[in-house]
N, C-alpha and C positions, 0 to 999 in steps of 0.2 A: 720639467725635464725635457721639454721639446727642443732645447738647444744643444742636444748631445751631438758630439762629433760622429761622423759615419763609422760604422764598424767595418774597418778594413785594415790591411797590413800597415798602412801609414800611421793610423791611429795607434795600433799596437806598438809600433816603434816609438811613437811619441810618449806613450805611457812608460816604456822601458827607459827612455832618455829623460824622464822627469819633465816633459814639456806639457803634460796634461795635469791639471790640478787634482789632488787627492779626492776632492768632493765630486769632480766630474767622473773620475774612475769609479767611485762608489755608485754614482747615479747610473752609469752605464750598466754595471752589474745588476743593480736593482731592476732596471728596465728589462734586461734580458732574463732575469729570474721571474718577471711577471708583476712586480710591484708597480702600482700606479697611484700617484698622489692627486687628490682632488683639492685644489686650493679653495674652492667655494665652501667646502665643509671642513677643510684642514684635517682630512683623514686619509689613511692609506687603504686602498682597495687591494685585497690580497686574493681575490677570487681566481686569478690566473696563476697564482704561485703554487708550486708543488706542495702538497700537504706536509711533506717532511720539513720543508723550509718554513711554511706558514705556521706550523705548530711551534717550532723552536724560536722563530723570529717573526712575530706578528707585526713588528715594525722592522723595516730593513736595517741590518746592522752596518756599522762602520767597519768595512773589511780591512782598512789600512791600520786601524787602531786596535782591532779585536782579534787576539790570537785564536780564540775558539771559532769565530766566524770564518777566518781565513783557512783554518784547518778543515772545517766542514766544506768550504769551497774547493780546497785541494782534493779532498776525498771524492768530490762529485765529478771530477774530471775523469773520463774513461781512461783506463790504463793505457790503451793504445795512443792516447793523446797527451800523455804526461810530458813527453819530450818535444812537443810541437815547436816551441820557440827555437830550439836547436835545429830540429829537422827541417822546418819550413822557412824559418827566417835566418838561420845561421847565427842566432844569438849565442855568444860565447860565455855569457854570464858577466858578473861584475868583478872588477879587480879587487883583490884583498886590500882592505883599508879604505875602500871607496863605497862600501855598502854596510847596511845594518838591517834591522828588522823591517823598517819601512820599505827599503828597496826590494827586499825579499818578498814582501807582501804585494808590492806593485808588480813584481815579476809573476807571482802566482795569479794575480788578477788578470794580467796580460795573457797568460797561458790559458786561463779559463775562458776569456773572451775569444781567443784564437780557436780554442776547442769548440766553443759555441758556433763560431763562424764556420768552421769546417763541417760540423754536424748539420748545420742548416744550409750549407753550400751557398752562402750569400755572396761569395766572391770566388772566382776561379783561381784558387791557390793550390789545388790538389795536384 
């Protein structure tokens, strides 16, 4: 997972515009949740993962395919950050007929990553 794109607004837009593969979106979320994969032992180190996540997901979930995992991710976004895509990026959403569960989950993932970015102040977007 060392080849992840940088966590910045360009990457967030690329996720929204479906220019980043679902697997990379998942890997980004796993990384920022604290999951670390050790290829030498082929195991996940969850010591840096919040116990609430670690208990429910000892292996990182596929957020794009799993409704329960994306719901948990949505609920973990602080209420003041729920509209960041709209407020900070001007994202208007997807047009009717052009989206389904996958796009909705990608938007949730993008919003979670943007919320993480804002909370850690990794980029001057405030």
